[in-house]
C-alpha positions in Angstrom: 23.8 33.1 -26.5 24.0 34.4 -30.0 27.6 33.7 -30.2 27.0 30.2 -29.0 24.5 29.5 -31.8 27.0 30.9 -34.4 29.6 28.5 -33.0 27.1 25.6 -33.3 26.1 26.3 -36.8 29.9 26.8 -37.8 31.0 23.4 -36.3 28.1 21.6 -37.9 28.9 23.1 -41.3 32.6 22.2 -40.8 31.5 18.7 -39.8 29.5 18.3 -43.1 32.3 19.7 -45.0 34.8 17.1 -43.6 32.4 14.2 -44.1 31.9 15.3 -47.7 35.8 15.2 -48.2 35.9 11.7 -46.7 33.0 10.7 -48.9 34.9 11.8 -52.0 38.0 10.0 -51.0 36.3 6.8 -50.2 34.4 7.0 -53.6 37.8 7.5 -55.4 38.9 4.2 -53.8 35.8 2.4 -54.9 34.6 1.9 -51.4 31.4 2.9 -49.5 30.8 4.9 -46.5 28.2 4.6 -43.6 26.4 7.4 -42.0 28.4 9.1 -39.3 27.9 8.1 -35.6 28.7 10.3 -32.4 28.8 9.2 -28.8 25.9 10.6 -27.0 23.6 10.4 -30.1 20.9 7.9 -30.7 22.1 4.4 -29.6 25.8 5.2 -28.8 26.4 5.9 -25.1 28.4 9.1 -24.4 30.7 7.2 -22.1 32.2 5.6 -25.4 33.8 9.1 -26.1 36.7 7.8 -24.1 37.2 4.9 -26.8 37.6 7.7 -29.5 40.2 9.6 -27.3 42.2 6.3 -26.9 42.5 6.1 -30.8 43.2 9.9 -31.6 45.9 12.2 -30.6 43.6 14.7 -28.9 46.4 16.5 -27.2 47.9 17.5 -30.5 44.7 19.3 -31.4 44.4 20.6 -27.8 41.0 18.9 -27.2 40.4 17.5 -23.8 37.9 15.1 -22.5 36.4 15.7 -18.9 34.9 13.4 -16.4 31.4 13.8 -17.8 32.7 12.8 -21.3 32.2 16.2 -22.8 35.1 17.9 -24.7 36.9 21.1 -24.0 36.8 23.4 -26.1 33.1 23.3 -25.9 32.5 23.4 -29.6 34.3 20.0 -30.5 32.7 17.2 -32.2 33.6 13.6 -32.5 32.1 11.0 -34.8 33.0 7.8 -36.8 32.1 6.5 -40.1 32.5 3.1 -41.4 34.3 2.5 -44.7 34.2 -0.8 -46.7 33.0 -2.6 -49.8 29.5 -3.7 -48.7 28.2 -0.8 -46.6 24.5 0.1 -47.0 24.2 3.7 -48.1 22.6 6.0 -45.6 19.3 7.5 -46.4 18.2 11.2 -46.2 16.3 10.4 -43.0 19.4 9.0 -41.4 21.3 12.2 -41.7 22.6 12.3 -45.2 21.5 15.3 -47.1 22.4 15.6 -50.7 21.1 19.4 -50.7 23.8 20.4 -48.2 26.5 18.0 -49.1 29.4 19.5 -51.0 30.6 16.4 -52.5 29.2 16.8 -56.1 30.3 13.4 -57.2 29.4 11.6 -53.9 28.1 7.9 -54.4 25.0 8.9 -52.5 24.3 12.0 -54.7 20.6 12.1 -55.7 19.3 14.6 -58.3 16.8 17.2 -57.3 
């Protein structure tokens, strides 16, 4: 159980780090980024996981989608973000935390 918790924290931190890299690249291109959305969270049905798997080459990274739309290996994540010129910036309540984000020059950065 402890190892499972460690794995969860590790994958969440990696996800935040990847999002911060994307945020920085988007800012460098003078675009904006939405908050991230994952199948199975809030209003996006888990069955839509199959749509992500149609787009990506999951076999290249050895991730499989099973009938219940869960991924194997277990500690895998999928999410999407919107990128464009007129995207409304996510708020802290929507899942963006400047305190944990590593993108120091992020367009959403707020001083604390």
